[in-house]
N, C-alpha and C positions, 0 to 999 in steps of 0.2 A: 504494500500500500504506500502511496505517496505521502509527502509531508503537507499538511494543511496549514496555511498561514492566514491569520486574520489581522486586518489593519483598518484603522479609521482614517478615511481620506476626507472627511468633512471639515469645513472651515471651523476652527475652534475645537476640533475633536469632540463633536457633539455626542458620539456614542462611546467615548472612552470613559469607563467607570472610574470614579474617584477611588483612590486607595483606601480611604476610610470606609466607603460603601462596600468595596470588595471584601475587606476584613469583616465587616458586619455580616455580609451575606454568607461567608464561609464559616462564621462562628454561630450561625443559627442553631438553636438546640432542638428544633423540631422542624419537619418539612413543611413547606408552604407551596401554594400554587397561585399564580396570577392568571386570571382568565380575562381575555378581551373579547367581549361580545360586540359585534359591529354589523353593519349592513354591507352587502356585497357592492362592489364598485358601481355597478349599473344602477343600483337603488340609492346610492349615496349622493346627497346634494353636492354640487361643485364646491361650496365653501368649506365643507367638512372633509372632502376626499383627500386634500393634500396632507392632512395630519394623520391619516390612518396608518400608512406604511412607516413613517418615522416613529410612531408610538409602538407599533409592532416590533420594530427593530430595537427600540430601547428596552422593551420587556424581554425580548429574546436575549439581549446582551446581559441583562441582570441574571437571567436563568443560567446562562453559560458561566458567568463569573462566580456563581454560587457553588460551583463544584457539585451539583446535583441536589443541593438543599432546596432549591426553588425550581418548580417546573412551570413552563409557560404553555398556555392553551389559547388558540385563536379560533373563534367560532363566528362564522358568517350566519348569524341567527335567523335572518330573513329567509334563508334557503333551507332551514332545518325542519320546517313543519311545525304545526301547532303543538304537538306533544312536547317537543324540545323547548319551544318558547314558553309554554306553561310551566315546565320544570324549572327553567331559569327564573321565571317570575316567582314561583313558589319558594325556591331555595334562597334566592338572593334579592328579590324585588326588582329584577331586571325587566324593564318594559320599554316598548318603542316610544319615541318622542315625536310629536307632530311638529315638523319644521316647515315654515313657509318657504316656497321656492318661486322665484320670479324669473320669467324669461321675457324675451322681446315681445312675445305674442300672448302670454297667459300668466296667470297667478295660480299656483297650486299648493297643496300641502302634501308633504311626504312623511310617511311613518318610518323613522330611522332608529336603528339600534346603535348605541355608542356608550358602552358601560365597561368599566374595569372592576373586576372583583378580585380582592386579595383574600385568600382563605387559608386557614391552618387549623386542623382539628375541628372543633365545633364553632370556631370564631371566624367572622368574615367582616370585611369592610367593602362597601359598594360605592364606587365613584362614578356618578352619572354625568352626562353632558348637561350643563346648565350654565347660567350666567356667572355662577359662583364656583364652577368646577375648577379645582386647583391645578388641573393639568393643562388648561388652556387660557390664553389671553385673547380677549375680544377687542378688536379695533375697527375703525371705519376703513373701508376700502374705497379710496377716492376714484379709482379707475372704474368701478362698477356702481358706485353710489350705494353700496350695500355694506355688509360687515365682513371682516376678515378674521379667521381663527388661526392662532399660532400656538404651538406647544410652549409651555413655560419651561419647567425643568422636571421632566418625567422621572429622572433618577432620584431626585430629592423627594418628590411626592410619593413615589412607590416605596422607597426605602423607609420613609416615615410611616406609611401605611402598614408595611410589613412589620415594623417595630411594634405597632399597636396590636396586631393580631397574634404576635408570638410572645409578647411580654407576659407578665403575670397572668396566669390562667384565669379565664373568665368563669370557670365552673369546675366542680370536682370531676365531672365526666371528661372535660377537656384535659385536665391534668392526667387522668388515668390513661386516656387514649394516647396522649403525647409521650408519656414516660413509661408506659407498660408496667405500672406499679402494682404490687400486691398490697392491699390495705386491709387492716383489721379494725373493726369498730367495737368499742367497749362501752356499754351503757351502765351507769351507776344509778339505780332507782331504789327508792324506799319500798318497803313491804307494801303490798296492795292495801292492807288494812290501815296503814299509816297515811296513805295519800288522801287528799281532799276528794270528795265525791266526783267532781267534774274531771278528775285525772285518773280515776280508778280503772277505766277501760284502756288506758294507754299500755 
């Protein structure tokens, strides 16, 4: 097999992971997954389309740099059918967004998927496209008299979100799943006759 080389040729090394982030990713004490739900290119409005591939690249780079601690999954959810769409909605609250789209001849509304879910054990964070989405910056596009979307700093946002979901366990079940622990529970209870009536059945 040949040698594979990876290099970042973007201006400012956009896809080069910061050493601090790389160390954090490799030191994760439990596995995590980053899922990007999006609409296929044909269904994606022109203003959103340019940020899809760079975001996918940033997520893939974080997974690669994690040394297997983080996996990346990319799902063009509009092509997956109602069962998969309902499953994503039930599990993570992922829903399509109604985005107004204007052309020279008509005004329309498109239903678009654009959600990043970071999950580990029984915990997850859902980052959805909105005016307050930390992954994007919204500005005016003077060429089209519309709005322009740009990625902010996906590495920073995703690393912080990963930190949230893998830090102190949110539940006992999450801790057990993450650490594969054997736990013993001991209850110290007074004799039934000594307990107040409303506690006797405990």
